[in-house]
VMD Tcl script that draws the C-alpha trace (Angstrom):
set ca {
  {-24.03 94.52 18.23}
  {-21.02 94.81 15.83}
  {-17.74 95.51 17.52}
  {-15.08 96.24 14.66}
  {-11.44 94.79 16.27}
  {-8.78 96.81 15.98}
  {-6.22 94.50 17.07}
  {-5.78 91.23 18.54}
  {-2.96 88.99 20.51}
  {-1.67 87.46 16.70}
  {-2.25 90.36 14.77}
  {-4.97 88.49 12.87}
  {-6.94 92.02 12.08}
  {-4.49 93.50 10.64}
  {-2.85 90.20 8.72}
  {-6.20 89.66 6.85}
  {-4.94 92.41 5.06}
  {-2.75 90.47 3.45}
  {-5.14 88.42 2.01}
  {-7.64 91.38 1.02}
  {-6.67 94.89 2.19}
  {-10.55 95.96 2.01}
  {-10.94 93.08 4.73}
  {-11.67 93.79 8.30}
  {-13.12 91.46 11.26}
  {-15.75 92.34 13.86}
  {-17.40 90.62 16.72}
  {-20.76 90.38 16.60}
  {-22.55 90.09 20.26}
  {-25.81 88.64 19.20}
  {-24.03 85.46 17.34}
  {-20.89 85.64 19.56}
  {-18.95 85.05 16.28}
  {-16.45 86.84 14.31}
  {-17.36 87.56 10.75}
  {-15.04 88.53 7.98}
  {-16.15 91.73 6.35}
  {-14.68 93.43 3.10}
  {-15.55 97.42 2.76}
  {-15.42 97.34 -1.16}
  {-18.58 95.15 -1.01}
  {-21.85 96.14 -2.94}
  {-24.82 95.72 -0.98}
  {-23.23 94.27 1.69}
  {-19.94 93.85 3.87}
  {-20.58 90.86 5.56}
  {-18.32 87.88 3.63}
  {-18.18 85.20 5.97}
  {-18.57 83.69 9.97}
  {-15.20 82.79 11.20}
  {-16.23 79.23 12.72}
  {-13.65 79.31 15.80}
  {-13.86 80.91 18.60}
  {-10.46 82.86 18.95}
  {-8.88 84.89 16.29}
  {-5.79 83.10 15.88}
  {-4.36 81.29 12.24}
  {-6.82 79.12 11.61}
  {-8.83 82.52 10.71}
  {-6.53 83.57 8.39}
  {-6.66 79.69 6.51}
  {-9.92 79.68 6.65}
  {-10.12 82.78 5.28}
  {-8.28 82.74 2.44}
  {-10.07 79.29 1.14}
  {-12.99 80.93 0.91}
  {-12.23 84.41 -0.62}
  {-13.69 85.08 -3.67}
  {-10.18 85.64 -5.30}
  {-9.96 81.86 -5.14}
  {-12.90 81.34 -6.80}
  {-11.31 78.92 -9.44}
  {-9.57 76.63 -6.94}
  {-12.69 76.16 -4.83}
  {-14.91 75.28 -8.08}
  {-12.19 73.00 -8.84}
  {-12.35 71.41 -5.51}
  {-16.03 71.37 -5.33}
  {-16.25 69.32 -8.88}
  {-13.42 67.16 -7.73}
  {-15.12 66.27 -4.77}
  {-18.32 65.78 -6.45}
  {-16.96 63.24 -8.76}
  {-15.33 61.09 -6.34}
  {-19.04 60.99 -3.96}
  {-20.39 59.64 -7.34}
  {-17.43 57.30 -8.25}
  {-17.91 55.47 -4.22}
  {-21.84 55.26 -4.78}
  {-21.38 53.80 -8.40}
  {-18.82 51.07 -6.40}
  {-20.82 51.17 -3.66}
  {-24.32 49.94 -5.96}
  {-21.92 47.63 -7.88}
  {-20.78 46.09 -5.04}
  {-23.60 45.84 -3.66}
  {-25.34 43.92 -7.17}
  {-22.10 41.86 -7.01}
  {-22.96 40.30 -3.91}
  {-26.73 39.81 -4.80}
  {-25.18 37.82 -8.10}
  {-23.17 35.68 -5.62}
  {-26.15 34.96 -3.64}
  {-28.33 33.43 -6.20}
}
mol new
graphics top color blue
foreach p $ca { graphics top sphere $p radius 0.5 }
foreach p [lrange $ca 0 end-1] q [lrange $ca 1 end] { graphics top cylinder $p $q radius 0.2 }
display resetview
């Protein structure tokens, strides 16, 4: 069962509307987790499961960071992280190669 959260201690259920006017929060009693839904989405309203056990400022930050409105920032961050990871792997291989040459 999913229970719509109409109010909470920190007003997260109201403040989330600043990110998107169609967002709302439910508590999924099966998973015992909070979920963010969007009433204007096609097919399904589900957006994201909140990774915290309580609704607080972290919830707003998480939802903001994962909002589709920020897709360009998200994709740019993913690309940047991928490049950094590739460079670290290349550096590791070069370091191993250099070390093996020193041992010859």
